[in-house]
LOGUKE-495685 format. One record per residue (C-alpha): residue in three letters; x, y, z. Coordinates in Angstrom, 1 decimal. Each point is the difference from the previous one (the first is absolute). Layout:
! LOGUKE-495685
ALA, X, Y, Z
...
//
This chain:
! LOGUKE-495685
MET, 241.9, 120.4, 53.4
ASN, 1.1, -1.8, 3.2
ILE, 0.2, 2.2, 3.4
LYS, 0.7, -1.1, 3.4
ILE, -1.9, 1.7, 2.4
ALA, 0.5, 0.1, 3.8
LEU, -3.3, 0.1, 1.9
LEU, 0.4, 2.0, 3.3
GLY, -3.8, 0.2, 1.5
GLY, 1.3, 1.3, 3.2
ASP, -2.7, 1.2, 2.7
GLY, -3.6, 0.7, 0.2
ILE, -1.6, 0.2, -3.3
GLY, 3.0, -0.3, -1.8
PRO, -0.3, -3.8, -1.0
ASP, -3.8, 0.5, -0.9
VAL, 0.6, 2.6, -2.5
ILE, 3.2, -1.6, -1.3
LEU, -1.8, -3.1, -0.8
GLN, -2.4, 2.0, -2.2
ALA, 2.8, 1.4, -1.9
VAL, 1.5, -3.1, -0.6
LYS, -3.2, -1.5, -1.2
CYS, 0.4, 3.0, -2.7
LEU, 3.4, -0.9, -0.7
GLN, -0.8, -3.7, -0.5
ALA, -2.8, 1.3, -2.5
VAL, 2.3, 2.3, -1.9
GLU, 2.3, -3.2, -0.1
GLU, -2.8, -2.1, -1.7
THR, -1.2, 2.2, -2.2
PHE, 3.9, 1.5, -1.6
ASN, 1.6, -3.1, 0.4
HIS, 2.6, 1.0, 2.9
THR, 1.3, -2.2, 2.6
PHE, 0.1, 1.7, 3.4
SER, 1.7, -1.9, 3.1
TYR, -1.0, 1.0, 3.6
THR, 2.0, -0.2, 3.1
GLU, -1.8, 1.0, 3.6
ALA, 1.9, 1.3, 2.7
LEU, -0.1, 1.4, 3.3
VAL, 0.3, 3.9, 1.1
GLY, -1.3, 1.9, 2.7
ALA, -2.1, -0.6, 3.1
ILE, -0.6, -3.5, -1.3
ALA, 3.7, -0.7, -0.3
ILE, 0.7, 1.2, 3.4
GLU, -2.4, -2.5, 1.2
LYS, 1.5, -2.9, -1.5
THR, 3.3, 0.8, -0.4
GLY, 1.0, 2.9, 2.2
ASN, 1.2, 2.1, -2.7
PRO, -2.1, 2.8, -2.1
LEU, 2.5, -1.4, -3.0
PRO, 0.8, -3.2, 0.1
THR, 3.3, -0.8, -1.9
GLU, -1.9, -2.5, -2.2
THR, -2.4, 2.6, -1.0
ILE, 3.1, 2.2, -1.2
GLU, 1.2, -2.6, -1.9
ILE, -3.1, -0.8, -1.8
CYS, -0.6, 3.6, -0.8
LYS, 3.7, 0.2, -1.4
ASN, -0.7, -2.9, -2.3
ALA, -3.2, 1.1, -1.0
ASP, -0.8, 2.4, -3.1
ALA, -2.6, 1.8, 1.9
ILE, -1.9, 0.2, 3.2
LEU, -3.6, 0.5, 0.7
PHE, -0.6, 1.0, 3.5
GLY, -3.0, 0.4, 2.2
ALA, 0.0, 2.3, 3.1
ILE, 1.8, 0.3, 3.2
GLY, -0.7, 0.8, 3.6
ASP, -1.8, -1.3, 3.0
PRO, -1.9, 1.9, 3.0
LYS, 1.9, -2.4, 2.4
TYR, 3.2, 2.2, -0.8
ASP, -1.5, 3.0, -1.1
HIS, -1.3, 0.5, 3.9
ASN, 3.1, -0.9, 1.4
PRO, 2.7, 2.8, -0.3
GLU, 2.4, -2.4, 2.1
ALA, 0.0, -2.6, -2.8
THR, 3.4, -0.2, -1.3
ILE, -0.7, -2.4, -3.0
ARG, -2.7, 1.4, -2.1
PRO, -1.7, -1.1, -3.4
GLU, 0.9, 2.9, -1.9
GLN, 3.5, -0.3, 0.6
GLY, -0.4, -3.2, -2.7
LEU, -1.0, 2.2, -2.8
LEU, 2.6, 2.6, 1.1
GLN, 2.7, -2.7, 0.0
LEU, -1.2, -1.7, -3.4
ARG, 0.1, 3.7, -1.6
LYS, 3.5, 0.3, 1.0
GLU, 1.1, -3.4, -0.6
LEU, -1.3, 0.4, -3.9
ASP, 0.7, 3.5, -0.1
LEU, -3.2, 0.8, -1.1
PHE, 0.8, 3.6, 0.0
THR, -3.2, 1.5, -2.0
ASN, -3.8, -0.4, 1.0
ILE, -1.8, 0.9, -3.1
ARG, -3.8, 0.7, 1.0
PRO, -2.6, 1.0, -2.7
VAL, -3.0, 2.2, 1.6
GLN, -3.0, 0.2, -2.5
VAL, -3.6, 0.3, -0.1
PHE, -2.1, -2.7, -1.3
PRO, -3.2, 1.7, -2.0
THR, -2.1, -2.4, 1.3
LEU, 0.5, 0.8, 3.4
ILE, 0.5, 3.9, 0.2
ASP, -3.4, 0.6, 1.9
ARG, 1.5, -2.2, 2.6
SER, 3.0, 1.9, 1.1
PRO, -0.3, 2.3, 2.9
LEU, 1.3, 3.0, -2.2
ARG, -2.0, 1.9, -2.4
LYS, -0.4, -1.3, -3.8
GLU, 1.3, 2.9, -1.6
ILE, 3.2, 0.2, 2.2
ILE, 1.1, -3.5, -0.5
GLN, -1.2, -0.7, -3.9
GLY, 2.7, -1.2, -1.7
THR, 2.5, -0.3, 2.5
ASN, 2.9, -2.2, -1.0
PHE, 3.6, 0.7, 1.7
THR, 2.7, -2.7, 1.1
ILE, 2.1, 0.5, 3.2
TYR, 3.6, -0.7, -0.1
ARG, 0.9, -1.3, 3.6
GLU, 3.7, -0.6, 0.8
LEU, -0.5, -3.0, 2.1
THR, 3.2, -1.4, 2.0
GLY, 1.6, 3.2, 1.4
GLY, -0.9, 2.9, 2.2
ILE, -1.5, 0.0, 3.5
TYR, -1.4, -3.6, 0.0
PHE, 3.3, -1.3, -0.9
GLY, 2.5, 2.7, 2.1
GLU, 1.6, -0.5, 3.3
LYS, -2.7, -0.3, 2.9
LYS, 1.1, 0.8, 3.5
LEU, -1.8, -0.2, 3.6
SER, 1.4, 1.2, 3.1
ALA, 1.2, -2.1, 2.8
ASP, -3.5, 1.0, 2.3
GLY, -2.0, -0.3, -3.1
THR, -1.2, 3.7, -0.2
VAL, 1.7, 1.3, -3.1
ALA, -0.2, -1.5, -3.5
SER, 1.7, 1.1, -3.5
ASP, -0.2, -1.3, -3.3
LEU, 2.2, 1.0, -2.6
CYS, -0.9, 1.2, -3.6
GLU, 3.0, -0.5, -2.2
TYR, 0.2, -0.1, -3.9
SER, 2.9, -0.1, -2.6
GLU, 0.2, 1.8, -3.2
LYS, 0.2, -3.6, -1.3
GLU, -3.3, -1.3, 1.6
VAL, -1.7, 3.4, -1.3
SER, 1.3, -0.1, -3.3
ARG, -0.9, -3.6, -1.1
ILE, -3.7, 0.4, 0.5
ALA, -0.1, 3.3, -1.2
HIS, 1.1, -1.0, -3.5
LEU, -2.9, -2.5, 0.0
ALA, -2.6, 2.6, 1.1
PHE, 1.0, 2.3, -2.8
LYS, 0.0, -2.8, -2.6
ALA, -3.4, -0.7, 1.2
ALA, -0.9, 3.9, -0.2
LYS, 1.6, 0.2, -3.6
SER, -2.5, -3.1, -1.0
ARG, -3.1, 1.7, 1.4
ARG, -1.2, 3.4, 0.5
LYS, 3.7, 1.5, 0.2
LYS, -0.5, 1.5, 3.5
LEU, 2.1, -1.0, 3.2
THR, -0.5, 1.4, 3.5
LEU, 2.5, -1.1, 2.9
VAL, -1.8, 0.2, 3.3
ASP, 2.4, 0.9, 2.9
LYS, 0.5, 2.4, 2.8
ALA, 2.8, 1.6, -0.7
ASN, -0.7, 3.3, 2.0
VAL, 1.2, -2.0, 2.9
LEU, 1.4, -3.2, -0.7
GLU, 3.8, -0.2, -1.5
SER, -1.1, -3.8, -1.4
SER, -2.6, 1.9, -2.1
ARG, 2.5, 2.5, -1.2
LEU, 2.3, -2.7, -1.1
TRP, -3.2, -1.5, -2.0
ARG, -0.5, 3.6, -1.8
LYS, 3.6, 0.1, -0.9
VAL, 0.4, -2.9, -1.4
VAL, -3.5, -0.4, -1.5
THR, 0.5, 3.6, -1.8
LYS, 3.3, -1.1, -1.6
ILE, -1.6, -3.0, -1.4
GLY, -2.8, 1.9, -1.3
GLU, 2.4, 1.8, -2.6
SER, 0.3, -3.6, -1.5
TYR, -3.9, 0.0, -0.6
PRO, -0.5, 3.7, -1.2
GLU, -3.4, -1.4, -1.9
VAL, -1.2, -0.5, 4.0
HIS, -1.1, 2.9, 1.8
LEU, 1.5, -0.3, 3.7
ASP, -2.0, 1.5, 2.8
PHE, 0.2, 0.0, 3.7
MET, -2.5, -0.3, 2.7
PHE, 0.8, -0.6, 4.1
VAL, -2.0, -2.6, 1.1
ASP, -2.6, 1.4, 2.4
ASN, -1.2, 2.2, -3.0
ALA, 0.2, -3.3, -2.3
ALA, -2.3, -1.8, 2.4
MET, -2.4, 2.7, -0.1
GLN, 0.4, 0.5, -3.9
ILE, -0.6, -3.6, -0.6
ILE, -3.8, 0.3, 1.4
LEU, -0.6, 3.5, -1.4
ASN, 1.3, -0.3, -3.4
PRO, 1.4, -3.7, -0.8
ASN, 0.0, 0.7, -3.9
GLN, 3.0, 2.4, 0.6
PHE, 2.2, -3.3, 0.1
ASP, 1.5, -2.3, -2.3
VAL, 2.8, -1.3, 1.8
ILE, 1.3, 0.5, 3.7
LEU, 3.2, -1.0, 1.2
THR, 0.7, -0.1, 3.5
GLU, 1.9, -1.4, 2.9
ASN, -0.9, -3.1, 2.2
MET, -2.2, 1.3, 2.6
PHE, -1.5, 2.9, -1.8
GLY, -0.8, -2.6, -2.9
ASP, -1.8, -2.2, 2.4
ILE, -2.0, 2.5, 1.4
ILE, -1.4, 1.7, -3.2
SER, -0.3, -3.3, -2.0
ASP, -2.8, -1.0, 2.7
GLU, -1.6, 3.2, 0.1
SER, -0.5, -0.1, -3.6
SER, -1.5, -3.1, 0.3
VAL, -3.3, 1.8, 1.2
ILE, -0.2, 1.4, -3.6
GLY, -1.2, -3.4, -1.5
GLY, -2.5, -0.4, 2.7
SER, 1.8, -3.0, 1.6
ILE, 3.3, -1.0, 1.0
GLY, -0.9, -3.4, -1.1
LEU, 0.7, 1.1, -3.9
LEU, 3.5, 0.9, 0.2
PRO, 2.9, -2.0, -1.4
SER, 3.7, 0.6, 0.3
ALA, 3.5, -1.3, -1.4
SER, 3.3, -0.1, 1.9
ILE, 2.5, 0.0, -2.3
GLY, 3.8, -0.4, 0.3
ALA, 2.7, -1.0, -2.6
GLU, -0.3, -3.4, 0.3
HIS, -3.5, -0.9, 2.0
ALA, -3.5, 1.2, -0.1
LEU, -2.6, -0.2, 2.4
PHE, -3.8, 0.7, -0.8
GLU, -2.8, 0.9, 2.9
PRO, -2.9, 1.6, 0.7
ILE, 0.4, 3.1, 2.2
HIS, -2.5, -0.8, 2.6
GLY, 0.9, -1.5, 3.3
SER, -0.9, -3.2, 1.4
TYR, -3.4, 1.0, 1.4
PRO, -0.1, -3.2, 2.5
GLN, -3.8, 0.9, 0.9
ALA, -1.0, -1.4, -3.5
LYS, 2.4, -3.2, -0.1
ASP, -1.5, -3.1, -0.8
LYS, -3.4, 2.0, -0.4
ASP, -0.4, 0.2, -3.8
ILE, -0.3, 3.6, -0.1
ALA, 3.3, 1.5, -0.9
ASN, 0.3, 1.7, -3.3
PRO, 2.6, -1.8, -2.0
ILE, 0.1, 2.4, -2.9
ALA, 3.1, 1.8, 1.0
ALA, 1.8, -3.6, 0.3
ILE, -1.4, -0.9, -3.4
LEU, 1.1, 3.6, -1.7
SER, 3.5, -1.1, 1.7
ALA, 0.0, -2.9, -1.9
ALA, -0.6, 2.0, -2.8
MET, 3.1, 2.0, 0.6
LEU, 1.7, -2.9, 0.3
LEU, -1.0, -1.5, -3.5
GLU, 1.0, 3.8, -1.5
HIS, 3.3, -0.1, 1.6
PHE, 1.1, -3.3, -2.4
GLY, -1.5, 1.7, -3.2
LEU, -3.5, -1.8, -0.1
GLU, -1.9, 2.8, -1.2
GLU, -3.0, -1.7, -1.3
GLU, -0.1, -2.3, 3.0
THR, 0.0, 3.1, 2.5
ARG, -2.7, 1.6, -2.3
ALA, -2.4, -3.3, 0.7
VAL, 0.7, 0.2, 3.5
LEU, -1.0, 3.8, 0.0
LYS, -3.4, -0.3, -2.5
ALA, -1.1, -2.9, 2.5
VAL, 0.7, 2.1, 3.3
ASN, -2.2, 2.9, -1.8
LYS, -2.7, -2.3, -0.8
SER, -0.3, -1.1, 3.5
LEU, 0.0, 3.6, 1.0
ARG, -2.6, 1.0, -2.7
LYS, -2.2, -3.0, 1.0
GLU, 0.4, 0.7, 3.4
VAL, 1.2, -3.5, 1.1
VAL, 2.0, 1.8, 2.9
THR, 0.9, -0.3, 3.7
PRO, -2.0, 1.7, 2.6
ASP, 2.7, 3.0, 0.2
ILE, -0.9, 1.2, -3.1
ASN, -3.9, -0.9, 0.1
PRO, -1.1, -0.6, 3.8
ASN, -3.1, -2.2, -1.7
SER, 2.0, -1.9, -2.3
PRO, -0.8, -4.0, 0.6
TYR, 3.2, -0.9, -1.5
GLY, 3.5, -0.9, 2.2
THR, 3.3, -0.2, -0.5
SER, 0.5, -3.4, -2.0
HIS, -3.2, 0.7, -2.1
VAL, 1.4, 3.1, -1.3
GLY, 3.5, -1.7, -0.6
ASP, -1.8, -2.8, -1.9
PHE, -2.2, 2.5, -2.3
ILE, 3.2, 1.9, -1.1
ALA, 1.9, -3.0, -0.5
ASN, -2.9, -1.6, -2.1
ASN, -0.3, 3.3, -1.9
ILE, 3.4, 0.2, -1.2
VAL, -0.4, -1.9, -2.9
ASP, -3.3, 2.1, -0.5
THR, 0.2, 2.0, -3.5
GLU, -3.5, 0.6, -0.4
ASP, 0.0, 3.4, 2.2
GLN, 2.1, 2.8, -1.3
LEU, 1.9, 1.6, 2.4
ASN, -1.6, 3.6, 0.8
ILE, 3.2, 1.8, 1.4
ASN, 3.4, 1.1, -1.4
ASN, 2.4, -1.9, 1.3
GLU, 2.1, 2.9, 1.2
ASN, -2.9, 0.5, 2.8
ILE, 1.5, -3.4, 1.1
GLY, 2.8, 1.6, 1.2
LEU, 2.4, -3.1, -0.8
GLY, 0.9, 0.5, -3.4
LYS, 3.7, 1.6, -0.1
SER, 0.5, 0.4, 3.6
THR, 1.5, -3.4, 0.6
ILE, 2.5, 0.0, -3.0
ILE, 3.5, 0.9, 0.8
//
């Protein structure tokens, strides 16, 4: 198969971890006789520094002409700590999502059995955790009208959703739940927000077309608590943009490191794959960043194109690295291995057929979650 991939390393550790993901994709190319082509493009703080624009026109065109996008990370303290900045790195990612209409963000959350003791949560609480968050990505408060009074003392952000925006992601979430454990939880704040009440109305109506899927509802404050107290109760979580942003990052604590979780952002014509972690600028070029989330994002890319055997090969190699503790210091503070070594180990073991994968594929949390 020929796949054109746009590489957007972005800021901080983004380029470091994307380099390791590309190593693994190249190993897949060689092993399974595929041809992947790669085109690099600027986005975020680095793009501002070089062009004055967090999302240059050239980057947009490269992404539109690619079959898929592999994204690193975005953000820089120079902008984070300056509330007066009118141009910010994150504007590039938000604009890219809008330009490509990437309306569905899919974030699998799972516990790797080999790392269960590294989680800050008790083993008996998190064992077997395997749920997926479907977050609406191009609407809501992040994209709503923003106002600031003339004297700078009053600000507002509009949270707005249409029935169409809710409907298209709801159908995808129901289909995912139908192929998993047949449970869908809508997370909202319908007791106080009119936009959340629209979500409940639309999702309830759509649920009638999926009678085999049990639909329940949970306020976001309770959901944030339940994800920590009893994560096994969840199968597919459906939610709006800001709530999804918060609870998906919260969910990363379950596995013991935010450096383990991948994500996919899917639209009708385009698809972007990225680790959920931030740019972690303190670790830039220090060879300590965890590349596994980026590598698993590459695995989601492969699965998106129906390359199931190739996906399993990557997952097997990742699990081998975890099992043999070839990991970065965020997982094991005493580990002598860095970003590049972990990436090399996983890439070199993609073709290893001696070890049998000792984990059910369902526990990986990819599988059926990205098929639409």
